[in-house]
N, C-alpha and C positions, 0 to 999 in steps of 0.2 A: 486642680487636681493635686499638685504637690501640697497645697494647704488643707487636704482633706476633703474637696467637694466631690460629691456623688453625681452631681448633674451640672450642665451648663446651658444657659439660654443665651444665644448669641444672635444679635440681629445682623442680617445680611441684606445689602442694598447695592443694586448696580450704580446708583448715583447718590450717594448719602447726602450732599448738600441740597438735593431737592426732593428727600423723602418727605412724605406728610407728617411723620413722626419719628422721633428717636434717630434722625440722620445723624447726629453728632456723636452717637454711640455705635453706629453701624459700621460693619466692616464690608469692604468691598469683597466680591467673589474671589479674587485673586488673593486677598489678605487672609480670606477665611481658609482657602486652600493651604496657604502657608502654616496658618495656626495649626489646623488639623494634621499636617505632617509632623509637627513637632509633638502634638498631643498624642499622635500613634506611638512615637519613640517613648515618650514619658510614662505613659499608661503601664506598660509592663514593669517599668522600674519601681513604679509605685504600688505594684501588686494588683493593678485593676485592669478590667477589660472594657472595650468599648462596644456598645449595642447602637450601631448606627442604623 
């Protein structure tokens, strides 16, 4: 978002090491929640809104 992105695609999995694909790049639900809290703060600073 800070680099100008208008969309994010984020893989979320309860057990990334055992995901059938892309487990190495997946976030756990807890890490995803932490990331979203940061994005919600960052978005208005960048003049953007979130459509969830």
